[in-house]
ROROZA-830934 format. One line per 3 residues: number of its first residue (from 1); for each residue x, y, z of N, C-alpha, C, CB. Coordinates in steps of 0.02 Angstrom, whole numbers, plus 50000, padded with zeros to 5 digits. Glycine has a CB too. Example, Ala and Ser with C-alpha at 12.3 -4.5 7.8 and 13.67 -1.06 7.14 Angstrom:
# ROROZA-830934
1 = 50660,49716,50390,50615,49775,50390,50660,49835,50390,50565,49776,50452  50642,49888,50354,50684,49947,50357,50645,50002,50394,50704,49970,50286
***
This chain:
# ROROZA-830934
1 = 50037,49940,49997,50001,49996,50002,50045,50062,50003,49961,49989,50061  50023,50108,49954,50069,50170,49949,50046,50210,50012,50059,50216,49875  50091,50261,50022,50082,50315,50082,50017,50346,50053,50152,50378,50094
4 = 50003,50373,49995,49930,50401,49990,49879,50361,50003,49913,50424,49930  49867,50293,49988,49828,50244,50006,49818,50228,50078,49849,50193,49975  49866,50234,50103,49869,50222,50181,49829,50284,50211,49951,50218,50212
7 = 49841,50355,50182,49812,50413,50207,49727,50411,50193,49850,50476,50172  49725,50383,50135,49640,50390,50116,49617,50336,50163,49613,50372,50024  49643,50273,50173,49616,50221,50207,49605,50237,50282,49658,50163,50198
10 = 49649,50287,50304,49635,50316,50380,49574,50363,50373,49703,50360,50413  49580,50404,50337,49523,50454,50325,49463,50413,50319,49532,50499,50259  49452,50361,50272,49395,50339,50270,49359,50303,50333,49400,50303,50220
13 = 49414,50269,50376,49393,50242,50413,49371,50281,50479,49429,50199,50414  49401,50344,50490,49383,50389,50533,49311,50418,50510,49439,50439,50540  49297,50430,50453,49235,50452,50437,49185,50394,50445,49235,50481,50370
16 = 49199,50329,50429,49155,50280,50431,49137,50273,50510,49185,50216,50396  49193,50274,50549,49179,50266,50627,49129,50312,50651,49242,50279,50669  49137,50381,50622,49102,50435,50657,49024,50435,50637,49138,50507,50639
19 = 49017,50412,50563,48961,50416,50543,48909,50345,50582,48972,50418,50462  48950,50302,50606,48931,50240,50646,48899,50265,50698,48987,50194,50669  48941,50308,50738,48930,50335,50810,48874,50388,50804,49000,50368,50845
22 = 48865,50427,50741,48796,50459,50731,48737,50420,50732,48793,50491,50670  48733,50365,50688,48684,50326,50691,48670,50300,50748,48688,50286,50652  48714,50271,50795,48712,50264,50865,48671,50310,50917,48776,50268,50880
25 = 48697,50385,50897,48665,50429,50937,48588,50443,50919,48705,50489,50936  48576,50441,50851,48512,50453,50832,48474,50398,50860,48506,50460,50759  48486,50339,50860,48439,50271,50896,48443,50283,50977,48479,50181,50877
28 = 48483,50320,50999,48485,50325,51086,48435,50383,51103,48573,50348,51123  48417,50433,51066,48390,50488,51077,48307,50463,51116,48392,50530,51000  48306,50495,51168,48240,50470,51204,48204,50533,51239,48258,50410,51265
31 = 48157,50516,51282,48124,50569,51317,48173,50613,51364,48068,50537,51360  48229,50601,51364,48273,50640,51405,48295,50697,51356,48335,50596,51435  48306,50685,51296,48317,50744,51240,48259,50788,51258,48315,50719,51153
34 = 48187,50769,51237,48139,50800,51242,48126,50845,51316,48094,50752,51226  48157,50821,51360,48150,50846,51426,48199,50911,51420,48171,50788,51485  48262,50908,51409,48307,50956,51402,48288,51008,51355,48365,50928,51384
37 = 48249,50992,51303,48225,51043,51251,48163,51087,51289,48195,51000,51177  48116,51051,51328,48070,51083,51366,48110,51127,51415,48023,51033,51400  48156,51111,51451,48184,51153,51491,48218,51217,51457,48228,51117,51526
40 = 48245,51218,51411,48264,51271,51371,48222,51322,51348,48289,51248,51324  48148,51291,51328,48111,51331,51311,48069,51368,51365,48080,51303,51268  48075,51337,51421,48046,51384,51484,48095,51423,51515,48015,51344,51543
43 = 48158,51434,51493,48197,51486,51518,48186,51556,51500,48255,51473,51503  48174,51600,51551,48165,51670,51539,48220,51713,51539,48124,51695,51584  48287,51673,51538,48346,51722,51525,48384,51683,51464,48399,51736,51598
46 = 48445,51661,51470,48479,51630,51427,48509,51562,51438,48520,51669,51414  48517,51521,51381,48557,51469,51387,48630,51480,51400,48548,51434,51335  48654,51456,51457,48732,51469,51474,48760,51406,51454,48752,51488,51556
49 = 48808,51399,51403,48849,51344,51382,48916,51344,51396,48845,51337,51318  48947,51267,51442,48996,51289,51467,49037,51206,51443,48983,51320,51552  49102,51219,51444,49141,51154,51440,49217,51176,51442,49122,51109,51371
52 = 49259,51132,51440,49339,51135,51446,49377,51098,51397,49362,51107,51512  49424,51120,51378,49460,51082,51319,49419,51090,51252,49466,50999,51337  49423,51023,51229,49394,51010,51157,49314,51016,51172,49417,50927,51121
55 = 49284,51004,51229,49219,51006,51243,49190,51087,51253,49211,50962,51307  49254,51131,51262,49247,51200,51276,49240,51231,51207,49308,51228,51318  49276,51200,51153,49270,51227,51085,49208,51213,51059,49317,51203,51041
58 = 49174,51149,51056,49107,51126,51048,49052,51165,51077,49103,51063,51073  49070,51183,51140,49016,51230,51178,49010,51284,51153,49026,51245,51245  49062,51316,51128,49064,51399,51106,49018,51386,51037,49159,51440,51087
61 = 49041,51339,50995,48989,51327,50931,48924,51309,50946,49011,51271,50885  48904,51272,50994,48834,51269,51015,48794,51330,51041,48831,51223,51063  48833,51371,51079,48804,51431,51092,48802,51479,51042,48832,51456,51142
64 = 48841,51481,50995,48836,51528,50942,48777,51494,50896,48911,51538,50903  48761,51441,50889,48710,51403,50840,48646,51417,50876,48723,51316,50830  48642,51411,50955,48576,51427,50977,48572,51508,50973,48560,51396,51053
67 = 48615,51551,50977,48597,51620,50988,48578,51652,50919,48655,51658,51023  48611,51604,50865,48582,51634,50790,48529,51602,50766,48630,51631,50731  48500,51565,50806,48430,51534,50782,48373,51543,50829,48436,51456,50770
70 = 48383,51613,50870,48319,51619,50910,48314,51605,50981,48275,51580,50884  48374,51563,51000,48379,51553,51079,48429,51582,51105,48383,51488,51102  48428,51638,51155,48469,51676,51178,48519,51641,51214,48440,51720,51210
73 = 48589,51638,51202,48633,51590,51236,48699,51634,51230,48635,51510,51199  48756,51607,51276,48822,51625,51268,48877,51575,51300,48826,51691,51298  48934,51578,51283,48974,51527,51315,49002,51565,51380,49034,51496,51265
76 = 49017,51520,51422,49057,51543,51493,49109,51492,51512,49005,51548,51562  49172,51520,51509,49212,51479,51511,49225,51446,51599,49268,51513,51472  49225,51377,51602,49218,51366,51671,49284,51391,51719,49206,51290,51677
79 = 49334,51396,51698,49392,51417,51740,49386,51491,51749,49462,51397,51708  49361,51535,51691,49353,51605,51716,49278,51612,51753,49359,51660,51650  49239,51570,51756,49173,51573,51792,49197,51573,51870,49120,51504,51771
82 = 49254,51536,51895,49280,51532,51951,49323,51596,51975,49314,51474,51948  49315,51644,51929,49360,51693,51951,49318,51761,51935,49435,51688,51913  49242,51756,51940,49206,51813,51935,49166,51805,51881,49243,51871,51932
85 = 49173,51761,51824,49119,51753,51770,49053,51710,51795,49154,51713,51706  49049,51689,51840,48995,51658,51865,48936,51717,51877,49017,51618,51931  48950,51780,51878,48904,51840,51880,48867,51840,51824,48936,51905,51885
88 = 48890,51812,51770,48847,51807,51712,48801,51759,51715,48881,51797,51656  48794,51709,51756,48740,51659,51759,48687,51684,51817,48774,51581,51775  48623,51690,51788,48577,51717,51837,48517,51662,51832,48552,51799,51820
91 = 48473,51689,51890,48410,51651,51890,48362,51666,51819,48370,51673,51960  48339,51620,51806,48304,51624,51738,48342,51590,51690,48293,51695,51713  48408,51577,51697,48445,51552,51641,48448,51476,51656,48518,51589,51632
94 = 48467,51448,51604,48470,51364,51606,48545,51356,51589,48414,51318,51544  48592,51310,51621,48650,51293,51607,48660,51232,51573,48681,51295,51656  48695,51233,51515,48721,51174,51481,48794,51155,51485,48707,51180,51416
97 = 48809,51107,51533,48870,51092,51535,48888,51026,51498,48886,51092,51600  48946,51039,51479,48973,50978,51434,49040,50947,51457,48984,51002,51359  49040,50884,51463,49108,50844,51476,49087,50775,51463,49142,50852,51555
100 = 49144,50752,51412,49125,50680,51383,49134,50631,51456,49187,50654,51310  49182,50637,51493,49193,50604,51545,49134,50615,51603,49260,50622,51565  49117,50683,51614,49073,50704,51662,49115,50717,51723,49017,50654,51673
103 = 49179,50720,51727,49218,50723,51775,49264,50785,51785,49250,50670,51770  49250,50832,51728,49302,50880,51722,49304,50923,51784,49293,50922,51659  49350,50933,51822,49359,50963,51894,49347,51044,51881,49443,50945,51929
106 = 49352,51072,51814,49349,51146,51812,49285,51162,51807,49385,51178,51758  49235,51118,51802,49164,51138,51802,49125,51125,51880,49126,51093,51739  49171,51104,51925,49150,51096,51984,49111,51160,52013,49205,51076,52021
109 = 49142,51208,52008,49121,51285,52046,49055,51301,52016,49180,51358,52027  49057,51294,51938,48988,51303,51906,48938,51263,51921,48990,51298,51842  48946,51198,51934,48896,51153,51953,48871,51163,52021,48919,51087,51946
112 = 48919,51183,52074,48903,51203,52134,48854,51264,52131,48963,51216,52171  48872,51313,52099,48832,51375,52082,48765,51365,52058,48864,51414,52034  48749,51330,52017,48683,51305,51996,48647,51272,52047,48687,51261,51942
115 = 48678,51229,52079,48633,51194,52138,48618,51244,52184,48668,51134,52178  48668,51294,52209,48662,51340,52269,48596,51391,52247,48742,51386,52283  48582,51409,52193,48547,51469,52172,48483,51428,52133,48600,51526,52120
118 = 48477,51375,52134,48426,51342,52103,48415,51345,52023,48371,51367,52135  48465,51356,51996,48484,51371,51916,48477,51301,51877,48570,51404,51906  48435,51288,51839,48421,51214,51805,48489,51200,51766,48349,51212,51747
121 = 48515,51145,51779,48571,51111,51746,48553,51060,51699,48614,51081,51792  48582,51056,51636,48571,51003,51597,48638,50978,51582,48530,51019,51538  48662,50915,51587,48727,50889,51583,48719,50848,51512,48748,50842,51654
124 = 48784,50861,51494,48791,50821,51414,48861,50777,51413,48798,50887,51342  48846,50711,51428,48909,50682,51439,48894,50601,51415,48935,50693,51522  48946,50564,51411,48943,50486,51388,48937,50449,51451,49011,50458,51345
127 = 48932,50467,51515,48937,50428,51575,48878,50459,51618,49012,50432,51612  48827,50424,51621,48772,50437,51671,48792,50437,51739,48719,50388,51665  48838,50389,51761,48854,50383,51828,48918,50437,51850,48872,50307,51839
130 = 48924,50486,51812,48975,50534,51820,48951,50598,51865,48997,50555,51750  49001,50643,51894,48981,50692,51936,48930,50743,51898,49044,50725,51963  48945,50756,51847,48906,50796,51807,48833,50781,51807,48930,50794,51743
133 = 48820,50712,51776,48763,50700,51772,48712,50685,51836,48768,50656,51734  48763,50661,51875,48730,50665,51961,48698,50724,51975,48786,50661,52025  48734,50788,51960,48722,50848,51978,48657,50869,51945,48779,50889,51962
136 = 48653,50851,51883,48612,50880,51820,48530,50876,51837,48629,50830,51746  48491,50914,51819,48416,50900,51823,48396,50871,51744,48370,50976,51846  48422,50880,51703,48424,50846,51637,48479,50816,51604,48406,50885,51596
139 = 48461,50762,51559,48529,50726,51541,48518,50719,51471,48546,50652,51578  48579,50733,51438,48590,50725,51370,48647,50672,51361,48605,50793,51337  48640,50604,51341,48687,50547,51342,48712,50549,51283,48661,50481,51357
142 = 48779,50540,51261,48804,50522,51200,48824,50457,51189,48852,50559,51185  48826,50415,51150,48848,50344,51160,48933,50341,51177,48827,50299,51087  48948,50294,51221,49028,50297,51224,49059,50245,51184,49056,50288,51297
145 = 49076,50272,51122,49098,50213,51073,49180,50239,51054,49038,50207,50994  49224,50252,51101,49277,50261,51096,49300,50322,51050,49297,50206,51081  49359,50330,51023,49379,50391,50984,49418,50350,50922,49433,50451,51031
148 = 49417,50395,50860,49423,50371,50785,49509,50374,50790,49378,50431,50716  49544,50397,50839,49617,50385,50842,49645,50299,50848,49642,50429,50911  49596,50268,50868,49619,50201,50883,49642,50175,50951,49669,50193,50843
151 = 49662,50226,50987,49685,50214,51059,49637,50253,51113,49763,50241,51066  49588,50281,51088,49538,50304,51140,49558,50369,51174,49529,50250,51193  49595,50415,51152,49616,50476,51187,49609,50534,51152,49680,50474,51207
154 = 49610,50539,51077,49608,50603,51051,49526,50620,51033,49661,50606,50985  49495,50668,51057,49424,50687,51062,49405,50689,50970,49414,50773,51112  49378,50638,50954,49347,50645,50888,49276,50631,50872,49381,50609,50848
157 = 49259,50559,50902,49194,50527,50890,49167,50561,50941,49186,50447,50892  49180,50579,51006,49154,50613,51054,49129,50686,51039,49201,50611,51103  49170,50717,51000,49162,50785,50998,49109,50797,50933,49237,50822,50990
160 = 49110,50738,50897,49078,50758,50828,49002,50730,50868,49114,50709,50739  48990,50684,50917,48927,50678,50942,48896,50732,50978,48926,50628,50981  48943,50760,51008,48919,50816,51050,48900,50875,51011,48971,50836,51100
163 = 48940,50887,50954,48919,50939,50915,48841,50919,50876,48983,50954,50862  48842,50870,50862,48777,50837,50831,48716,50854,50880,48787,50750,50824  48733,50834,50936,48679,50848,50996,48659,50922,51005,48711,50824,51069
166 = 48717,50950,51008,48698,51032,50994,48646,51047,50943,48763,51074,50967  48675,51040,50883,48632,51053,50825,48565,51024,50828,48663,51030,50766  48553,50969,50852,48485,50942,50862,48449,50973,50916,48486,50869,50875
169 = 48470,50993,50969,48444,51050,51021,48422,51120,50986,48507,51069,51076  48471,51149,50940,48456,51215,50910,48404,51206,50864,48515,51246,50877  48395,51150,50825,48349,51148,50760,48271,51127,50798,48381,51078,50693
172 = 48292,51085,50842,48214,51068,50886,48185,51138,50914,48228,51009,50966  48226,51182,50949,48210,51233,50972,48176,51284,50921,48263,51253,51002  48218,51300,50862,48190,51337,50805,48137,51320,50778,48225,51341,50759
175 = 48125,51254,50764,48062,51231,50732,47997,51234,50790,48076,51148,50702  48013,51239,50851,47948,51240,50897,47933,51312,50896,47958,51212,50977  47984,51356,50891,47967,51434,50900,47954,51458,50826,48033,51482,50938
178 = 47953,51417,50770,47923,51427,50702,47979,51474,50671,47843,51462,50702  48042,51473,50694,48098,51519,50668,48109,51511,50613,48156,51518,50694  48086,51554,50560,48096,51549,50479,48143,51584,50450,48042,51569,50442
181 = 48155,51595,50381,48204,51625,50353,48201,51704,50366,48203,51606,50285  48141,51730,50378,48141,51802,50384,48174,51817,50456,48063,51833,50376  48172,51776,50502,48199,51791,50580,48257,51780,50571,48174,51751,50644
184 = 48285,51725,50537,48353,51702,50523,48387,51753,50504,48360,51653,50476  48362,51791,50449,48396,51843,50413,48414,51901,50452,48358,51866,50358  48377,51915,50513,48384,51973,50563,48455,51954,50598,48316,51978,50621
187 = 48474,51896,50599,48539,51884,50641,48593,51873,50596,48535,51823,50689  48585,51871,50527,48635,51855,50482,48627,51910,50422,48628,51779,50460  48638,51964,50436,48628,52021,50386,48696,52034,50345,48605,52091,50426
190 = 48752,52004,50347,48809,52012,50326,48838,51954,50279,48844,52025,50380  48883,51961,50240,48911,51906,50203,48859,51876,50140,48929,51848,50258  48883,51818,50115,48850,51780,50071,48781,51763,50097,48888,51722,50056
193 = 48784,51736,50156,48710,51707,50182,48663,51766,50190,48714,51667,50259  48686,51834,50213,48655,51885,50211,48612,51913,50155,48694,51918,50225  48650,51901,50102,48637,51916,50031,48575,51877,50012,48699,51896,49985
196 = 48589,51810,50023,48530,51763,50003,48475,51775,50036,48541,51695,50013  48475,51798,50104,48405,51813,50137,48387,51873,50131,48399,51800,50205  48407,51912,50089,48388,51981,50085,48319,51984,50041,48449,52025,50053
199 = 48273,52031,50057,48204,52029,50032,48212,52092,49962,48141,52053,50107  48162,52080,49920,48166,52153,49861,48164,52201,49899,48105,52168,49804  48127,52214,49958,48121,52275,49978,48182,52309,50017,48065,52275,50013
202 = 48230,52270,50035,48301,52278,50052,48331,52312,50005,48337,52220,50062  48334,52294,49934,48368,52311,49881,48343,52361,49834,48380,52259,49851  48274,52377,49832,48227,52405,49787,48253,52481,49796,48143,52388,49805
205 = 48244,52523,49738,48252,52595,49742,48167,52619,49737,48308,52626,49673  48159,52670,49784,48083,52686,49797,48081,52770,49799,48052,52647,49877  48015,52780,49825,48009,52866,49835,48032,52899,49767,48064,52899,49902
208 = 48078,52956,49788,48093,52991,49737,48137,52963,49674,48120,53042,49766  48158,52908,49690,48201,52886,49648,48173,52844,49599,48249,52858,49679  48104,52836,49610,48081,52784,49567,48047,52812,49506,48035,52739,49603
211 = 48067,52797,49449,48057,52814,49382,47970,52801,49358,48112,52765,49338  47934,52848,49357,47865,52838,49331,47839,52888,49289,47819,52830,49382  47804,52880,49232,47760,52935,49205,47701,52920,49203,47773,52957,49146
214 = 47649,52961,49180,47580,52942,49151,47573,52931,49097,47537,52979,49155  47527,52888,49072,47518,52869,49000,47515,52917,48952,47465,52835,48991  47488,52976,48974,47482,53038,48917,47548,53074,48905,47429,53098,48940
217 = 47600,53061,48951,47664,53100,48964,47690,53098,48879,47724,53055,49030  47704,53160,48861,47736,53159,48789,47811,53136,48799,47733,53237,48748  47844,53112,48739,47900,53073,48754,47955,53113,48768,47914,53029,48705
220 = 47965,53172,48743,48019,53216,48764,48015,53216,48856,48003,53299,48725  47970,53218,48868,47959,53225,48951,47971,53151,48979,47873,53253,48975  47960,53100,48938,47976,53027,48956,48046,53022,48955,47945,52974,48909
223 = 48082,53050,48912,48157,53039,48905,48197,53076,48967,48183,53070,48829  48167,53155,48984,48189,53176,49043,48186,53138,49092,48164,53222,49058  48128,53116,49111,48116,53059,49170,48175,53005,49169,48040,53016,49159
226 = 48193,52971,49117,48230,52916,49112,48296,52939,49122,48222,52880,49051  48318,52996,49089,48388,53018,49102,48393,53041,49176,48410,53078,49052  48360,53090,49205,48353,53100,49275,48361,53046,49321,48295,53125,49287
229 = 48315,52999,49315,48326,52940,49372,48383,52888,49350,48252,52893,49384  48409,52898,49292,48463,52863,49279,48468,52789,49282,48505,52885,49315  48401,52759,49270,48391,52674,49270,48390,52664,49188,48303,52640,49314
232 = 48387,52701,49146,48373,52689,49082,48300,52650,49065,48430,52651,49058  48250,52659,49116,48192,52639,49101,48133,52682,49155,48197,52558,49107  48086,52680,49135,48033,52710,49165,47966,52674,49176,48021,52763,49129
235 = 47924,52675,49224,47854,52639,49223,47808,52682,49196,47828,52618,49291  47743,52665,49178,47698,52696,49161,47629,52684,49191,47702,52691,49102  47596,52743,49215,47533,52730,49264,47489,52765,49231,47535,52753,49342
238 = 47431,52735,49248,47362,52763,49220,47333,52806,49263,47310,52711,49207  47272,52837,49254,47246,52895,49291,47244,52871,49357,47177,52921,49266  47236,52798,49375,47229,52782,49448,47292,52775,49482,47191,52720,49459
241 = 47350,52781,49447,47412,52777,49470,47435,52712,49471,47417,52803,49528  47397,52657,49435,47415,52578,49432,47461,52578,49373,47345,52522,49420  47515,52527,49378,47563,52520,49343,47538,52483,49274,47613,52488,49384
244 = 47539,52510,49226,47513,52484,49150,47565,52460,49109,47480,52540,49105  47621,52486,49108,47681,52472,49062,47746,52496,49086,47672,52503,48996  47793,52486,49030,47864,52495,49049,47892,52524,48984,47904,52423,49075
247 = 47941,52567,48988,47974,52595,48934,48044,52580,48949,47958,52670,48924  48086,52551,48905,48144,52530,48912,48189,52563,48845,48138,52452,48920  48255,52561,48852,48295,52586,48776,48271,52548,48724,48379,52576,48772
250 = 48254,52481,48737,48224,52438,48687,48165,52476,48645,48197,52372,48725  48120,52492,48693,48068,52521,48667,48080,52590,48620,48027,52532,48724  48117,52630,48643,48136,52687,48619,48166,52675,48549,48180,52719,48666
253 = 48208,52625,48544,48237,52608,48476,48181,52582,48431,48296,52553,48483  48135,52531,48452,48082,52508,48410,48031,52565,48381,48045,52459,48451  48041,52626,48420,47980,52681,48395,48019,52744,48369,47921,52708,48464
256 = 48083,52736,48351,48114,52793,48326,48090,52833,48278,48166,52780,48307  48047,52811,48235,48020,52848,48189,47950,52884,48213,48012,52804,48132  47964,52945,48229,47923,52995,48248,47922,52993,48317,47860,52991,48220
259 = 47973,52974,48361,47964,52959,48429,47934,53014,48464,48025,52942,48461  47966,53080,48457,47958,53125,48488,47878,53161,48476,48016,53161,48473  47836,53135,48429,47768,53147,48429,47726,53110,48457,47748,53152,48378
262 = 47759,53057,48505,47718,53006,48530,47711,52998,48600,47739,52950,48508  47669,52974,48644,47652,52976,48716,47679,52916,48735,47576,52983,48735  47696,52912,48806,47714,52850,48843,47663,52801,48821,47715,52858,48922
265 = 47603,52803,48819,47547,52749,48808,47576,52721,48735,47458,52784,48804  47592,52767,48689,47612,52743,48619,47677,52688,48617,47631,52812,48574  47721,52700,48654,47786,52671,48650,47794,52615,48709,47841,52730,48654
268 = 47756,52626,48769,47773,52574,48811,47751,52498,48800,47750,52594,48868  47778,52453,48840,47768,52377,48831,47710,52375,48890,47847,52321,48846  47665,52339,48875,47620,52326,48926,47624,52266,48951,47560,52334,48910
271 = 47592,52269,49020,47602,52210,49060,47671,52183,49084,47575,52162,49025  47712,52238,49110,47777,52217,49125,47782,52165,49195,47818,52286,49133  47834,52130,49199,47847,52087,49241,47852,52117,49313,47903,52055,49219
274 = 47816,52097,49377,47827,52142,49424,47855,52080,49485,47753,52193,49439  47867,52104,49549,47884,52074,49598,47860,52094,49666,47942,52072,49594  47833,52058,49722,47828,52094,49778,47875,52108,49816,47793,52075,49810
277 = 47866,52152,49852,47915,52181,49902,47944,52128,49956,47877,52240,49942  47902,52082,49969,47920,52035,50025,47955,51978,49992,47855,52008,50068  47956,51976,49930,47989,51913,49899,48067,51917,49923,47982,51912,49811
280 = 48099,51855,49906,48160,51861,49924,48206,51877,49863,48177,51802,49958  48260,51918,49868,48290,51942,49814,48322,51893,49769,48333,51986,49833  48331,51830,49788,48347,51786,49741,48292,51766,49695,48374,51732,49771
283 = 48247,51766,49711,48179,51756,49668,48181,51810,49617,48106,51763,49714  48189,51872,49629,48196,51934,49591,48253,51902,49532,48225,52007,49645  48303,51872,49550,48371,51875,49519,48341,51810,49469,48451,51862,49578
286 = 48298,51764,49485,48285,51711,49437,48236,51733,49395,48265,51649,49466  48188,51782,49402,48134,51815,49351,48172,51862,49296,48077,51865,49395  48234,51887,49313,48264,51931,49266,48307,51900,49222,48298,51981,49296
289 = 48276,51859,49171,48306,51826,49130,48310,51865,49047,48271,51758,49136  48357,51838,49021,48358,51864,48946,48377,51932,48947,48289,51858,48908  48339,51981,48920,48352,52049,48914,48316,52084,48971,48332,52075,48845
292 = 48286,52043,49014,48248,52089,49075,48307,52092,49129,48168,52047,49112  48315,52165,49144,48376,52169,49189,48339,52204,49263,48444,52225,49148  48278,52225,49261,48248,52263,49316,48169,52235,49311,48259,52353,49305
295 = 48157,52251,49388,48077,52231,49384,48054,52291,49428,48052,52145,49421  47983,52311,49418,47951,52349,49455,47922,52307,49519,47901,52382,49413  47912,52335,49574,47898,52310,49638,47817,52323,49648,47947,52348,49695
298 = 47775,52278,49653,47713,52287,49662,47691,52248,49729,47678,52268,49601  47658,52274,49783,47638,52226,49839,47582,52198,49820,47628,52255,49906  47580,52122,49845,47538,52082,49831,47458,52119,49826,47549,52027,49880
301 = 47411,52092,49773,47339,52132,49781,47336,52193,49759,47317,52141,49847  47395,52225,49753,47392,52297,49718,47424,52311,49653,47422,52345,49761  47415,52358,49626,47425,52372,49549,47476,52441,49544,47342,52387,49508
304 = 47485,52470,49615,47533,52525,49610,47597,52511,49617,47523,52572,49652  47662,52532,49590,47719,52511,49589,47751,52549,49655,47749,52524,49519  47778,52517,49706,47824,52550,49756,47894,52543,49750,47810,52529,49817
307 = 47912,52514,49700,48000,52510,49695,48011,52487,49629,48043,52453,49751  48084,52484,49635,48116,52461,49567,48176,52429,49595,48133,52523,49509  48185,52361,49562,48244,52316,49576,48279,52306,49518,48226,52249,49605
310 = 48344,52308,49518,48371,52293,49454,48431,52237,49466,48398,52362,49418  48439,52205,49420,48495,52143,49411,48565,52165,49448,48514,52128,49322  48590,52228,49432,48649,52257,49452,48646,52267,49531,48659,52324,49411
313 = 48592,52283,49566,48583,52288,49631,48587,52222,49675,48524,52320,49638  48561,52174,49636,48566,52108,49660,48639,52074,49656,48516,52068,49622  48660,52087,49596,48744,52067,49597,48792,52095,49640,48776,52082,49536
316 = 48775,52157,49642,48818,52199,49702,48809,52174,49770,48797,52276,49708  48742,52150,49781,48733,52125,49851,48768,52061,49859,48658,52117,49871  48799,52037,49813,48826,51959,49817,48771,51900,49793,48846,51942,49901
319 = 48716,51917,49755,48672,51875,49734,48698,51855,49659,48601,51906,49739  48675,51798,49632,48688,51782,49568,48747,51752,49553,48684,51833,49532
***
């Protein structure tokens, strides 16, 4: 076997072992998991997540996932807790303490604090007979299946199972709270994810920037509006203010003969594509196909345009 083949064989064995452990975790979940979720839902404060070493790294991620999905949470380092950070834990909070062995001495002061002040404690460990689980009010047990290193000492399988348990908690909580994409967007306004969760009204041009003319507007005035608003397009409205058409550069070229003697009604393309302001910006990108590079924004059940969104705006925001 070559060196590369040995590397690949090891990698596949690690992934296989961890996948097998995840299957075991899924099969082991019971009413204790439901009890932990209910305890978190009843918290009037925050979920305090704590752990030391590799469990601490996983605890930080779990706290971040909870916080970003509608469950207020933060990480408290157990050693720092013993030097003043216990003041971050208050009545109304729920503590989620993580230790694979359940015997991490650094957790002792935090556990004692929860018992002294009646703060609900959820233990996450692979050993039900551990000090952590004996102290806990609710129990999240991960299967004890060794580690992927082969000699049972390098946190690999145990940390994967702990992370998966944290993800399961977060998703169970967000689904119970009906925490959907719109709420998720409020916590993720930046980066590629923020762009994907943007709505049309986040990116559209509105108010004085919106190019609109009446159907009976003469074309010289239409050109002034198109030039002044700098979008190369204008919407056309009827006497009631409803959007009835659109004029683009292409419409101008098609009506060059006697253009200045015509009105917006004569030149416009009727029935332009529109989109609702509450639609996802990604949907706007999908609708702008071929030569269509902008859409007028019309609320559901209405006919009056309230905005304009361009493909350029979406691309600049990171979509497409």
